[in-house]
Structure formats: structure tokens, C-alpha cells
C-alpha positions, 0 to 999 in steps of 0.5 A: 065381538066387541071387547068393551067389557074389560074396561067396564069391569075395571070401572065397576071395581073402582066404583065399588071401592070408592063407596067402601072409603067414605072417610077418605076425602076432605071434601067428599061431596066434590071428590066422590060426588060431583067429580065422580058423576061428571067423570062417568058422564064424560065417558058415557057421552063418547060411548054413546056417540060411538054406538050412534056412529057419531064422531068421538075424540081421536083417543076414544076412536082408537079405544073403540076401534081396537075393541072392535078389531078384537086382537088385543088382550083384555089387559090392553083393552082395560088400560086403553080405556083407563088411559083415555078416560084419565088423560083425555076426560079428566082434565076437562072435568077438573077444569069444569068443576074447578081446581080450588075450593070456595076458600081458595085452597087447592083440591089437589090433595083429594085428587091424589087421595083418589089414587088409593081407590084405584090401587085398591080396586086394581087387583080385584079388577084384574082377577075379574077380567082374567076369570071372565074375559081373557085366559092370558091374564090368568098367567100374567103378573098384572103388568101387561103393558108394552112399557116394561119399565112401568108397572100399572100402578106407576102408569096410573099415577103418571096419567093422573098427575098429567091430567091435573097438569093439563087441567091447570092449563085449561083452567088458566086459559083466558082467551079462546086461543089459549083454551084451544091450545090447552085442549090440543095439548090434552088431545095430542097427549091422550091420543099418543098414549092410546096409539102406543097402547093399541100398537101391540096385537096378536093376529087371531087372538080375538078368537081365543078370547071369544071362545073363552068368554062363550064358555062356562065362565059366562055363567058365573054370577055377576055382582048387582053393581056390575049388572046395574053399571053395565046395563046403564052404560049400554053394555050387552053380553059382548065381552 
């Protein structure tokens, strides 16, 4: 079974939480509109490419391959997707939309404010994933990562700050060669983190997760937002 749903569950909670904080941003049309839409689209391009058997960026290849292998835990699956989406996709999206407003002021403040959305969404997302997809998370403390000195909050902060830094490199490129060098830096960083996050596996654990997903918990009602987003993303019943 392909274990893609944990990242989708995290993403659904982020989208729901984003809508609950309409006054958070100084430039809401950019932060909650254009940036968010382009960010979602970036993920869906890689997802659809993988489903169609087309090549995907190396970091996404690791994410999708790990989900297919099935012996990672659901926390790894969620954070593998989060790492690659933030550290690989976000720099390109930011650079493409522009790091400054029309008046020349930086959009970094709104970018940083979005961290509050992730922080607020994360706890409910862990509860969703634990309830539906992986019994391990029901007894874990939510910091399931092989880098014990980091909490998930610290990882997300680090990844997002890296995304902004790499976006600045892309935006500053004034030639094709400079753009290629900046792009290589983005891809190398995201792939290195994906490789690290995918490294810890428990052979046979996928069968435990599959049995859990196929149990009575599969009958739990899904929120309308979750149903709509997962259908739009092409997710079927696979967990």
C-alpha cells in the first residue's frame, strides 16, 4: 500500500488553519492567495508526474519511493513530504512570485507569520494521523524524527528559513549559469534532508500500518475539506 495520506492530512490541516486566520498577514492576497495557490500547485505537479511515471525531482523521488516501500512510520511520511515541499518547492515559488512588494518592501514579515499557521495546525494534524494511519503516533510525543536535538517546530522553522535564503539566491541570479548554480543548491539541500529523513525504517512495519488503516478506524468520518482536497490531489483510499 502506498502511504501518501499522512502528508495529505498535514496539508489539509494547514489549509483549514490558514482560512481561520484571515487577519494574520499584512498582504493577505499574496500570502494566503497567490503564494498558497502556487505552493499547492508545485506539489501537485510532482505528485501527478510520479503517478504518470514521469521523472520527478530527486527529493520527491525519495518521498514517493519511501511511501511505496511502506516501512517508514506515518510521522516520517508526513515530515518527508513537508521537508521536500518547503525546502525544494518553496524557494522556486517565492522567487517566481517575488520577494518584495511593488513598493520595494520585503515580504519576509508575512512569510514568517505563516509559521504560526503551521504551529497551530501541527498538533491536530498529528492527532488525525495517529487516529487514522499509524498506531505508533498514539504513544509518541509528536517529535518523531531521527534528529533528536530538534523538535518538529524547530525543524519547520529551519526549513522555512532555508527556503527563504535559497529563494534569495534564485531571485538574485542574473544569468543562466547563476540560476543553475542556485537551483543546484536548492535541489542538493532538499535531497540531503530527504535522504536523512528516509533512512530510518523498520522492516515489516508497513504491514502493521496497513492492518491499522484497514480496521474500524477507516470508517471514521472525514471532514468535507479533507475529502475535497484529497480527491483533488488524486488520493484514493490508500493510507
